[in-house]
C-alpha positions as CSV (number, residue, x, y, z in Angstrom):
1,M,-78.9,124.8,-56.8
2,A,-81.2,127.5,-55.5
3,H,-84.6,126.3,-54.4
4,K,-87.8,128.3,-54.7
5,F,-89.2,127.6,-51.2
6,K,-89.3,130.2,-48.5
7,A,-91.5,128.6,-45.7
8,L,-91.9,125.2,-44.1
9,L,-95.3,124.5,-42.4
10,F,-95.4,121.5,-40.0
11,D,-98.4,119.8,-38.5
12,L,-97.8,119.1,-34.8
13,G,-99.5,115.7,-33.9
14,G,-98.3,112.9,-36.2
15,V,-95.5,114.9,-37.7
16,L,-93.4,116.7,-35.0
17,L,-95.0,114.6,-32.3
18,E,-95.5,110.8,-32.3
19,W,-99.3,110.5,-32.2
20,D,-101.7,108.2,-34.0
21,R,-105.2,109.7,-33.8
22,H,-106.6,106.4,-35.2
23,S,-105.5,104.6,-32.0
24,V,-107.2,107.0,-29.6
25,D,-110.7,105.8,-28.8
26,A,-111.3,107.7,-25.6
27,L,-109.4,109.4,-22.8
28,S,-108.1,107.1,-20.1
29,P,-109.2,107.7,-16.5
30,G,-105.8,109.1,-15.8
31,Q,-105.8,111.5,-18.7
32,F,-109.3,112.7,-17.8
33,L,-108.3,113.2,-14.2
34,T,-105.3,115.3,-15.3
35,I,-107.5,117.5,-17.3
36,M,-110.1,117.9,-14.6
37,N,-107.4,118.8,-12.1
38,S,-105.7,121.5,-14.3
39,T,-106.1,125.1,-13.4
40,T,-107.3,125.9,-16.9
41,W,-110.2,123.5,-16.4
42,H,-111.0,124.9,-13.0
43,S,-111.1,128.4,-14.4
44,L,-113.3,127.3,-17.3
45,D,-115.6,125.4,-14.9
46,R,-116.0,128.5,-12.7
47,G,-116.8,130.7,-15.7
48,I,-113.8,132.8,-15.1
49,I,-112.4,132.2,-18.6
50,T,-114.1,131.6,-21.9
51,L,-113.7,128.6,-24.0
52,E,-111.5,130.6,-26.4
53,E,-109.3,131.6,-23.5
54,A,-109.1,128.0,-22.5
55,Y,-107.8,127.2,-26.0
56,K,-105.1,129.8,-25.6
57,E,-104.1,128.3,-22.2
58,H,-103.9,124.9,-23.8
59,F,-101.7,126.3,-26.5
60,K,-99.3,127.7,-23.9
61,M,-99.1,124.2,-22.4
62,V,-98.2,122.8,-25.9
63,Q,-95.5,125.5,-26.2
64,D,-93.9,124.1,-23.0
65,L,-93.4,120.7,-24.7
66,D,-89.8,119.7,-25.4
67,L,-89.6,120.9,-29.0
68,P,-87.1,123.3,-30.7
69,W,-89.6,126.2,-30.8
70,P,-86.9,128.8,-31.4
71,M,-86.5,127.3,-34.9
72,F,-90.1,128.4,-35.8
73,D,-91.1,131.9,-36.7
74,K,-94.7,131.5,-35.9
75,A,-97.3,128.9,-34.6
76,F,-100.9,128.7,-35.7
77,A,-103.2,127.0,-33.2
78,S,-106.8,126.3,-34.3
79,G,-108.3,127.4,-31.0
80,V,-106.4,130.6,-31.1
81,E,-107.0,131.4,-34.7
82,G,-110.6,130.4,-34.6
83,M,-110.3,128.1,-37.6
84,R,-109.0,124.7,-38.4
85,K,-107.7,122.4,-41.1
86,P,-108.8,121.3,-43.6
87,D,-110.9,124.5,-43.9
88,L,-109.5,126.5,-46.8
89,V,-109.8,129.7,-44.8
90,F,-107.1,128.3,-42.4
91,F,-104.6,127.9,-45.2
92,Q,-105.5,131.3,-46.7
93,H,-104.9,132.8,-43.2
94,I,-101.5,131.3,-43.1
95,I,-100.6,132.6,-46.6
96,K,-101.7,136.1,-45.5
97,E,-99.8,136.0,-42.2
98,T,-96.6,134.7,-43.6
99,E,-96.7,136.9,-46.7
100,V,-95.3,134.1,-48.7
101,H,-96.7,132.9,-52.1
102,P,-98.4,129.5,-51.7
103,S,-96.1,128.0,-54.3
104,E,-93.2,128.8,-52.1
105,I,-94.6,127.0,-49.0
106,I,-93.9,123.4,-48.1
107,M,-96.7,122.0,-45.9
108,I,-96.1,118.6,-44.1
109,D,-99.1,116.8,-42.6
110,D,-100.2,113.3,-41.7
111,T,-103.8,113.7,-42.9
112,P,-104.7,113.3,-46.6
113,E,-107.6,115.8,-46.5
114,N,-105.3,118.4,-45.0
115,V,-102.7,117.8,-47.7
116,C,-105.4,118.0,-50.3
117,A,-106.7,121.3,-49.0
118,A,-103.2,122.8,-48.9
119,R,-102.5,121.7,-52.4
120,S,-105.7,123.2,-53.6
121,Q,-104.4,126.6,-52.4
122,G,-101.1,126.1,-54.3
123,M,-98.9,124.8,-51.5
124,Y,-96.4,122.0,-52.0
125,A,-97.8,119.5,-49.5
126,I,-96.2,116.3,-48.3
127,L,-98.1,113.5,-46.7
128,V,-96.4,111.7,-43.8
129,D,-97.1,108.0,-44.1
130,K,-95.0,105.0,-43.3
131,S,-95.9,103.4,-46.7
132,L,-94.5,106.4,-48.6
133,P,-90.8,107.6,-49.2
134,S,-89.0,109.2,-46.3
135,V,-90.2,112.8,-45.6
136,G,-86.6,113.7,-44.6
137,G,-85.3,112.5,-48.0
138,T,-88.1,114.3,-49.8
139,L,-87.4,117.6,-48.0
140,L,-83.6,117.3,-48.7
141,N,-84.2,116.9,-52.4
142,L,-86.6,119.9,-52.4
143,L,-84.2,122.1,-50.6
144,Q,-80.8,120.7,-51.9
145,D,-79.6,119.4,-55.2
146,P,-79.7,115.5,-55.2
147,L,-76.7,115.4,-57.6
148,Q,-74.6,117.5,-55.2
149,R,-75.6,115.3,-52.3
150,A,-74.5,112.2,-54.1
151,E,-71.2,113.6,-55.2
152,L,-70.3,114.9,-51.7
153,N,-70.9,111.5,-50.1
154,D,-67.8,110.1,-48.3
155,E,-69.1,106.7,-47.2
156,E,-66.6,103.9,-48.0
157,D,-68.9,102.0,-50.3
158,L,-70.0,105.2,-52.1
159,V,-66.7,106.8,-53.0
160,Y,-67.1,105.9,-56.7
161,L,-66.3,109.2,-58.4
162,K,-62.6,109.5,-57.5
163,W,-59.5,107.8,-59.0
164,P,-58.4,105.4,-57.7
165,C,-61.5,104.3,-55.8
166,G,-60.2,101.1,-54.2
167,K,-63.0,98.7,-54.3
168,I,-66.8,98.7,-54.2
169,Q,-68.1,95.4,-52.7
170,G,-71.0,93.5,-53.9
171,V,-73.6,92.5,-51.3
172,D,-75.7,89.4,-51.1
173,R,-79.1,91.1,-50.6
174,F,-80.6,88.2,-48.6
175,R,-77.7,87.1,-46.4
176,G,-75.7,90.3,-46.2
177,D,-72.4,88.6,-47.3
178,R,-69.7,90.8,-48.8
179,L,-68.6,89.7,-52.2
180,N,-65.1,90.9,-53.1
181,G,-65.7,90.5,-56.8
182,H,-65.6,92.5,-60.0
183,S,-69.3,93.4,-59.7
184,N,-67.6,96.8,-59.3
185,G,-66.5,96.4,-62.9
186,Q,-70.1,96.9,-63.9
187,S,-70.0,100.3,-62.1
188,N,-66.8,101.1,-64.1
189,G,-68.8,101.2,-67.3
190,Q,-71.0,104.0,-65.9
191,T,-68.4,106.5,-64.8
192,N,-66.2,107.0,-67.8
193,G,-63.3,104.9,-66.6
194,H,-63.1,106.4,-63.1
195,L,-63.3,103.0,-61.4
196,I,-60.4,100.8,-62.1
197,G,-58.8,100.2,-58.7
198,N,-58.3,96.6,-57.9
199,T,-59.3,95.3,-61.4
200,L,-55.7,95.6,-62.5
201,E,-54.6,93.2,-59.8
202,S,-56.4,90.2,-61.4
203,E,-54.3,87.1,-61.3
204,N,-55.3,86.5,-64.9
205,I,-54.1,89.8,-66.2
206,Q,-51.3,88.2,-68.3
207,S,-53.9,86.4,-70.4
208,G,-56.1,89.5,-70.6
209,L,-59.1,87.7,-69.0
210,W,-60.8,89.0,-65.9
211,N,-62.4,87.0,-63.1
212,Y,-65.5,88.2,-61.3
213,F,-63.8,87.6,-58.0
214,F,-60.4,89.1,-57.1
215,E,-60.3,87.3,-53.7
216,A,-61.6,83.9,-52.7
217,P,-64.9,83.1,-54.4
218,V,-68.0,83.4,-52.2
219,L,-71.2,81.4,-52.4
220,T,-70.0,79.4,-55.3
221,T,-67.3,76.8,-56.2
222,R,-63.8,77.2,-54.9
223,D,-62.3,77.5,-58.4
224,F,-64.2,80.2,-60.3
225,P,-63.3,80.7,-64.0
226,T,-62.6,84.0,-65.9
227,D,-65.6,85.3,-67.8
228,A,-66.5,87.3,-70.9
229,D,-68.8,89.7,-69.0
230,T,-66.2,91.0,-66.5
231,T,-63.5,91.0,-69.2
232,S,-65.7,93.0,-71.7
233,T,-66.6,95.4,-68.9
234,A,-62.9,95.9,-68.1
235,Y,-61.8,96.7,-71.6
236,L,-64.9,98.8,-72.2
237,S,-64.2,100.8,-69.1
238,L,-60.4,101.3,-69.3
239,P,-59.4,104.8,-70.5
240,E,-57.4,104.6,-73.7
241,R,-54.2,105.6,-72.0
242,Y,-54.4,102.5,-69.9
243,L,-54.9,100.0,-72.7
244,S,-51.2,99.7,-73.2
245,T,-50.9,98.2,-69.7
246,V,-53.1,95.2,-70.5
247,P,-52.9,92.5,-73.2
248,E,-53.9,93.5,-76.8
249,V,-57.7,93.6,-77.0
250,H,-57.8,91.7,-80.3
251,L,-56.3,88.7,-78.5
252,V,-59.2,88.8,-76.2
253,L,-61.7,89.1,-79.0
254,E,-60.2,86.1,-80.7
255,K,-60.6,84.2,-77.4
256,M,-64.2,85.2,-77.2
257,A,-64.9,84.4,-80.9
258,A,-63.6,80.9,-80.3
259,N,-65.5,80.3,-77.1
260,L,-68.8,79.1,-78.6
261,D,-71.7,77.0,-77.4
262,Q,-73.2,74.2,-79.6
263,D,-75.4,76.9,-81.3
264,G,-72.4,79.0,-82.2
265,I,-73.2,81.7,-79.6
266,M,-70.3,83.3,-77.6
267,Q,-70.4,82.0,-74.1
268,T,-70.1,83.6,-70.6
269,Y,-67.3,81.6,-69.0
270,F,-63.9,80.7,-70.5
271,D,-64.4,77.2,-69.2
272,P,-65.7,74.2,-71.2
273,T,-67.1,72.7,-67.9
274,R,-69.4,75.7,-67.4
275,P,-71.4,76.1,-70.6
276,R,-73.4,79.2,-70.1
277,T,-75.1,81.5,-72.7
278,T,-76.4,84.8,-71.3
279,P,-78.2,87.5,-73.4
280,E,-76.8,90.3,-71.2
281,V,-73.2,89.0,-71.5
282,C,-73.7,88.7,-75.3
283,C,-74.6,92.4,-75.4
284,N,-71.4,93.2,-73.6
285,I,-69.3,91.1,-75.9
286,L,-70.9,92.7,-79.0
287,R,-70.2,96.2,-77.4
288,L,-66.6,95.2,-77.1
289,F,-66.3,94.0,-80.7
290,H,-68.0,97.2,-82.0
291,K,-65.9,99.5,-79.9
292,F,-62.7,98.2,-81.2
293,G,-63.7,98.1,-84.9
294,C,-64.6,94.4,-85.2
295,G,-68.4,94.7,-85.3
296,S,-68.5,93.3,-88.8
297,D,-66.6,90.2,-87.9
298,P,-68.8,87.4,-89.3
299,R,-68.2,85.3,-86.2
300,T,-70.4,87.8,-84.2
301,K,-73.4,87.2,-86.5
302,I,-75.0,84.3,-84.6
303,T,-74.5,86.0,-81.3
304,E,-76.0,89.2,-82.7
305,D,-79.0,87.2,-84.0
306,Y,-79.5,85.7,-80.6
307,V,-79.6,89.2,-78.9
308,V,-82.0,90.6,-81.5
309,N,-84.3,87.6,-81.1
310,C,-84.3,87.9,-77.3
311,L,-85.2,91.6,-77.7
312,H,-88.0,91.0,-80.2
313,N,-89.5,88.1,-78.4
314,N,-89.3,89.4,-74.7
315,A,-87.1,86.4,-73.9
316,C,-85.8,88.0,-70.7
317,L,-89.2,89.2,-69.4
318,N,-88.8,87.0,-66.3
319,G,-85.0,87.3,-66.1
320,N,-82.7,84.4,-66.5
321,R,-80.1,82.3,-64.6
322,H,-77.8,85.2,-63.8
323,Y,-79.9,88.4,-64.2
324,L,-83.1,88.8,-62.3
325,T,-85.0,91.6,-64.1
326,L,-85.8,92.5,-67.7
327,E,-84.2,95.9,-67.0
328,S,-80.7,94.4,-66.9
329,F,-81.1,93.1,-70.5
330,L,-82.8,96.3,-71.8
331,Y,-80.0,98.3,-70.2
332,F,-77.2,96.4,-72.0
333,V,-79.2,96.4,-75.3
334,A,-79.6,100.2,-75.0
335,R,-75.9,100.6,-74.4
336,L,-75.2,98.5,-77.5
337,Y,-77.8,100.5,-79.5
338,A,-76.3,103.8,-78.4
339,E,-72.6,102.8,-78.9
340,T,-72.5,100.8,-82.1
341,P,-71.4,102.7,-85.3
342,S,-73.4,100.1,-87.3
343,V,-76.5,101.5,-88.9
344,A,-77.7,98.0,-89.7
345,L,-77.4,96.8,-86.1
346,R,-79.1,100.0,-84.8
347,R,-82.0,99.3,-87.1
348,R,-82.3,95.7,-85.8
349,L,-82.2,96.9,-82.2
350,H,-84.7,99.8,-82.8
351,P,-87.5,98.0,-80.8
352,I,-85.6,98.8,-77.7
353,R,-87.5,102.1,-77.5
354,A,-90.9,100.4,-77.5
355,K,-89.7,97.7,-75.0
356,L,-88.5,100.4,-72.6
357,Q,-91.8,102.3,-72.9
358,E,-93.7,99.1,-71.9
359,R,-91.7,98.9,-68.7
360,L,-92.3,102.6,-67.6
361,N,-93.9,102.8,-64.2
362,V,-93.6,99.0,-63.6
363,P,-92.5,98.5,-59.9
364,T,-89.0,97.2,-59.5
365,N,-86.0,97.5,-57.1
366,P,-83.9,100.7,-57.0
367,L,-81.0,99.4,-59.1
368,A,-83.2,98.0,-61.8
369,L,-85.1,101.3,-61.9
370,A,-81.7,103.1,-62.3
371,L,-80.8,100.7,-65.2
372,R,-84.2,101.5,-66.8
373,L,-83.8,105.3,-66.6
374,F,-80.2,105.1,-67.9
375,A,-81.4,103.0,-70.8
376,C,-84.2,105.5,-71.6
377,Q,-81.6,108.3,-71.7
378,S,-79.2,106.2,-73.8
379,V,-81.8,105.8,-76.6
380,N,-82.8,109.5,-76.4
381,M,-86.3,108.8,-75.1
382,D,-88.4,111.9,-74.4
383,S,-87.8,112.7,-70.7
384,Q,-91.5,113.4,-70.2
385,L,-92.2,109.7,-70.8
386,Y,-90.1,108.6,-67.9
387,K,-90.6,111.6,-65.7
388,K,-92.7,109.7,-63.1
389,G,-90.1,107.0,-62.8
390,L,-87.3,109.6,-62.3
391,E,-89.3,111.3,-59.6
392,T,-89.8,108.0,-57.9
393,F,-86.1,107.1,-58.2
394,V,-84.9,110.5,-56.8
395,S,-87.3,110.0,-53.8
396,L,-85.4,106.9,-52.9
397,Q,-82.2,108.8,-52.2
398,N,-80.9,108.1,-48.6
399,E,-80.2,111.0,-46.3
400,D,-76.4,110.3,-46.6
401,G,-76.7,111.1,-50.3
402,G,-76.5,107.6,-51.7
403,W,-79.1,105.2,-53.0
404,P,-80.2,101.8,-51.8
405,A,-78.3,98.8,-53.3
406,G,-81.2,97.0,-55.0
407,H,-80.0,94.1,-57.1
408,F,-79.2,93.4,-60.8
409,C,-77.7,89.9,-60.9
410,K,-77.5,86.7,-58.9
411,I,-75.2,83.8,-58.4
412,G,-76.7,81.0,-60.4
413,R,-75.6,78.2,-58.1
414,T,-77.2,79.7,-54.9
415,G,-79.6,82.3,-56.2
416,A,-77.9,85.0,-54.0
417,C,-79.0,88.4,-55.3
418,I,-76.1,90.8,-55.8
419,G,-76.0,94.6,-55.8
420,N,-74.2,97.5,-54.2
421,R,-75.0,101.0,-53.2
422,G,-72.0,102.3,-55.2
423,L,-73.4,101.0,-58.4
424,T,-76.9,102.4,-57.9
425,T,-75.5,105.8,-56.8
426,A,-73.0,105.9,-59.7
427,L,-75.9,105.3,-62.1
428,A,-78.0,107.9,-60.3
429,T,-75.2,110.5,-60.6
430,R,-74.9,109.9,-64.4
431,I,-78.7,110.0,-64.8
432,L,-79.0,113.3,-62.9
433,Q,-76.0,114.8,-64.8
434,Q,-77.7,113.9,-68.0
435,E,-81.0,115.4,-67.0
436,K,-79.2,118.6,-65.9
437,G,-77.4,118.8,-69.2
438,D,-80.6,118.4,-71.2
439,A,-82.5,121.0,-69.1
């Protein structure tokens, strides 16, 4: 993607050089002595050179610093030019000297008033501040296409766009433990079936039920049951040509329809000793029923009512046992809303638009933000409404092209937060592809 910028303008102190003006109260005796003993000071003291000439000599000393000066076409020193930031005349002088339109200049400075002045003249100015997103990442996204950067990434945990991908490991956000589980199955659902890999190796494949873990369970009990969430994700993600390699989906639907809690809602685990009812999982189960033409099965009615009531009453505002943020629930509802052929169900789920609008610009972790943006796109929300959130999300892109892991679920027993960079980056890729397609 071609960018419009033709010039980069860097401040020296605080940007190219590590220097915090706020920590400098006065010159130390040693620094003052160095200045007093310099030939420039001696010449100034004798009246041999003017103050302006002293500025120029000082500038020459700066140019001797270990910086890649050949990379720069021109340097503007306040003492030499006779003007300084944030005076507007300084920026107007730069625009004139570079012969570049201000809208095509990127200016990087560590002082808000300088940034403000540059922007007032039409420059694209970036403030260097530790509390703000990485300047390097911001520059990369201004000068390169974020989508291309994501797609070209070769990191092991981020190779999610190729078949077969192997595995994408979940990560305990607090302890850093690797979780070799089917959390990668969640990512499968975002990439049109391009992430199957180890899913087909499940020891429960003969019964058509998937387990979150394909190796020894971590941070939970030794024996971990198969579950409706991972199983639904697997069947929703498998390309049609692969469905013949797994048990008939209607057998799985029968199993789910019979796996009810005391309220008649379809449960998370296929294990009577682990009674769990999870709104997000119910969404996935309903997605599976509707995808394979069984959305009108009367046995789904109570589960559907439960999801609709959770949506209308903000039941997941503070998360739940397995999912930490409201975004997880809204994401799965949005997927159900977008995918179901049932007009009646879409009508019942219509508040999803308003619920998503209420969450716009609410601070959250990178993965939850990705889920929110994907959900907004899924319900065809006006992109101007979530523009700020999208800009924030793009600014989080790491210099290697991927996005931070964030977290979207947790292990109920320990509270370990689970996420992986592959999932966040896969979602980012789909979001950016969608934006590019709509442009």
